[in-house]
N, C-alpha and C positions, 0 to 999 in steps of 0.2 A: 504493499499499500505505500502511495506517495502523498506527501502533503503539499499544498499549495498556499500562498498568501494573497489575500484580496487586497488590491492596491487601492490608493486614495481615490482613484477614478473608477473603482468597482470592476476592475479587470482581473481576470485569472489567466495564468499561463499554464497549458496543459504540459505536463512533463514530457520529455522526448520519448521515453519507454511507452507511454499511453498513446502518444501520437503515432508511433511506429505500429503497435499492436492493433489499433483501430483504423490505421491507415488514413488518418486525418490530414488534410491538405488545406492550405490557404484559401479562404473565400467559402468553405464548406459551411453550411447552416447546421446549427445544433438547437434542438428542441430542449428547453428547461422545463423541468416538471419538479414540483415540490409536493411531497406526501408525507405526512406525519413528521414534519421537521426534517426530513431527508431531501436533498437536491440531488436530482437525476439529470444527467447531460446525455441526450441522445442524438447522435449524428444522424442527420436526415440523408437517406440514400435514394437514388433513382429507383423506381419501381423494378426496372430491368434487372437489377442485382439479385433480386429475390426469385428470379425464373427459376423454376426446378427445385425449389426448397421443400415442396411435398411430393417429390417423384416417388411413385410406387404406393401412395396412399390411396386405399380404396374407400368410396363412400359407402360401401356395402355395410349393412350393420349399424348404421349410425341412426339414433333415434331422432324422431320427429320433435319439435319443440313442445308440441302438446303432451308428449309422453315423459318430459322431463319433470322432476319434481321441484 
């Protein structure tokens, strides 16, 4: 885990290790979510990068919404 400091202009610098692991590039958009006192930074990715993420998954056997509890 890496620690960063919030600047007087409310800016954060993402550490190099995290930038490399997440493949962050200058100009990328990042969504900021706060939930229960925790801040999540989520890089926005083009929809095309998610292509094939569910390859091999079958819709067979899934319940209908009315059947869920």
